[in-house]
C-alpha positions in Angstrom: 116.4 103.3 96.2 115.3 99.9 95.0 114.1 99.7 91.4 112.3 96.4 92.0 108.6 96.7 91.4 106.6 96.6 94.7 102.9 96.2 94.5 102.4 98.2 97.7 103.9 101.2 95.8 101.5 100.9 92.9 98.7 103.3 92.4 96.3 100.4 91.7 97.3 98.4 94.9 93.9 98.6 96.5 92.1 97.4 93.3 94.5 94.6 92.2 94.5 91.0 93.3 97.9 90.1 91.9 100.6 88.7 94.2 103.5 90.2 92.2 103.9 93.4 90.1 102.1 93.0 86.8 102.6 94.6 83.4 100.2 97.4 84.3 102.3 98.4 87.3 102.4 102.2 87.9 104.5 103.6 90.7 102.9 106.0 93.0 105.9 108.3 93.3 107.8 110.2 90.6 111.1 109.2 92.3 110.3 105.5 91.9 109.4 106.0 88.2 112.6 107.9 87.6 114.7 105.2 89.3 112.9 102.5 87.1 113.6 104.6 84.0 117.2 105.0 84.9 117.7 101.3 85.6 116.0 100.4 82.3 118.3 102.9 80.4 121.4 101.5 82.1 120.4 97.9 81.2 119.9 98.9 77.6 123.3 100.6 77.5 124.9 97.5 79.0 123.3 95.2 76.5 124.3 97.5 73.5 127.9 97.6 74.8 128.1 93.8 75.1 126.7 93.4 71.6 129.2 96.0 70.3 132.1 94.2 72.1 131.0 90.9 70.5 131.0 92.4 67.1 134.4 94.0 67.6 135.8 90.6 68.8 134.3 88.9 65.8 135.8 91.4 63.4 139.2 91.1 65.0 139.3 87.3 64.5 
């Protein structure tokens, strides 16, 4: 399942005039929300891992 915000899947689609997903985007399905949450969590873990690796490399110098 794609985790890219798609305005047609937003619950406000019929009331919104934006061309792209906005900050108020709310998915119409629980599955899409769970996929977005999982993607955000994985991104956060990856960023923390990269930061940790940089700190370890710095310490080893």
